[in-house]
C-alpha positions in Angstrom: 64.8 3.6 56.4 65.9 5.5 59.3 64.7 4.9 62.9 64.8 6.9 66.2 64.3 5.3 69.6 61.9 7.9 71.4 61.3 5.7 74.5 61.6 2.2 75.5 60.1 -0.1 72.9 59.0 2.5 71.0 60.9 3.6 67.6 60.0 6.1 65.1 60.7 5.6 61.4 61.2 8.2 59.0 58.0 7.7 57.3 55.0 9.5 58.9 53.1 7.3 61.3 49.5 7.2 60.0 49.0 3.8 60.7 46.0 2.2 63.1 48.0 1.0 66.0 50.6 -1.5 67.6 49.5 -5.3 67.9 51.7 -7.7 70.0 51.4 -11.3 69.1 52.7 -13.5 71.8 53.3 -17.4 72.5 54.7 -18.9 75.7 55.4 -22.5 75.5 56.8 -24.8 78.5 54.2 -23.2 80.9 52.8 -24.9 83.8 50.0 -27.2 82.7 47.9 -26.5 85.9 48.5 -22.7 85.8 47.4 -22.7 82.2 43.9 -24.7 83.3 43.5 -22.0 86.1 41.4 -19.3 85.2 42.5 -17.4 88.0 46.2 -17.6 86.9 45.8 -16.8 83.5 43.2 -13.8 84.4 46.1 -12.6 86.8 48.5 -12.3 83.7 45.5 -10.3 82.0 44.7 -8.0 85.0 48.4 -7.1 85.6 49.2 -6.1 81.9 46.1 -4.2 81.9 47.0 -2.4 85.2 50.8 -1.9 84.1 49.9 -0.8 80.9 47.0 1.6 82.0 44.7 0.2 79.3 41.1 1.0 79.7 38.8 -1.8 80.0 35.3 -1.5 78.5 32.6 -3.6 80.5 33.4 -6.9 81.9 36.1 -9.3 80.3 34.7 -12.4 79.0 36.0 -15.9 80.0 35.4 -19.4 79.2 36.8 -22.6 81.4 36.9 -25.4 79.1 36.5 -29.2 80.7 39.6 -31.1 81.7 41.8 -31.6 80.3 41.3 -28.1 78.4 42.5 -24.5 79.0 40.9 -21.3 79.1 40.0 -18.1 77.0 39.6 -14.5 78.2 38.9 -11.3 75.8 39.0 -7.8 77.0 37.3 -5.1 75.3 39.5 -2.1 75.4 38.8 1.8 74.5 42.3 1.2 72.7 41.2 -2.1 71.0 41.4 -5.7 72.5 43.3 -8.2 74.6 42.9 -11.6 74.1 44.3 -15.2 75.5 44.1 -18.6 75.1 45.8 -21.4 76.6 46.6 -25.2 75.7 47.5 -27.1 79.0 48.1 -30.1 76.9 50.9 -28.2 75.0 52.0 -26.1 77.7 51.1 -23.3 75.5 49.3 -19.8 76.0 48.8 -17.1 73.5 48.3 -13.7 73.9 47.3 -10.9 71.4 47.0 -7.1 72.4 46.0 -4.4 69.9 46.4 -0.7 70.9 45.5 2.2 68.7 47.3 4.4 71.3 51.1 4.5 71.2 52.8 2.8 74.3 56.2 1.1 75.3 56.5 -2.6 75.3 55.3 -4.8 78.4 58.0 -7.3 79.7 55.9 -10.1 78.3 58.8 -12.9 78.8 59.5 -11.7 82.7 55.9 -12.0 83.5 55.2 -15.1 81.6 58.0 -16.6 83.0 57.3 -15.6 86.4 53.2 -16.2 86.2 52.9 -18.9 84.2 56.5 -20.9 84.2 56.8 -20.3 80.6 60.2 -21.7 79.3 59.9 -19.6 76.1 58.2 -16.8 74.8 58.1 -15.2 71.6 57.1 -11.8 70.9 56.0 -10.3 67.5 55.2 -6.6 67.3 53.2 -5.7 64.1 52.4 -1.9 63.3 48.9 -2.3 62.0 47.6 -0.3 59.1 51.0 1.4 58.0 51.2 -0.4 54.8 47.8 0.8 53.4 48.5 4.3 54.6 51.9 4.6 53.1 52.0 1.9 50.2 54.8 0.0 52.0 55.3 -3.3 53.8 54.1 -3.6 57.1 56.7 -3.8 60.0 56.6 -6.7 61.9 59.8 -7.2 64.4 61.1 -9.8 67.4 60.8 -8.1 71.0 63.5 -5.8 71.6 64.3 -4.8 68.1 64.6 -1.4 66.8 64.3 -1.5 63.3 
């Protein structure tokens, strides 16, 4: 399969793109337990992603702060789809899921989560959604920074 970089973080394949969008599945481990308990800290990550990716929030984000020692859960309904996050302070873990039907470059998840939550390790998986159904092939899933 031929691939062609068209802008940072976006790769066009030799098939016609008829998919439903792109999904980022992010796991950040070794995070600060205090920051993972802080609704303000986690909300700041989501708000920065929304701002820097120029996402369009529909309505008010929903947030749930769990009783100690629990973390927080947040959900943003976007005109492009959604952004969700969940934290587990007891595990030092934060997870994020961003789905967008509008093509865009990647966000520097590793840098931002290290800076804002103290993450020691960040795993980013990118899935092209709806491609397998539309083209009869297998879905494309690649780690952050991969071009094929």
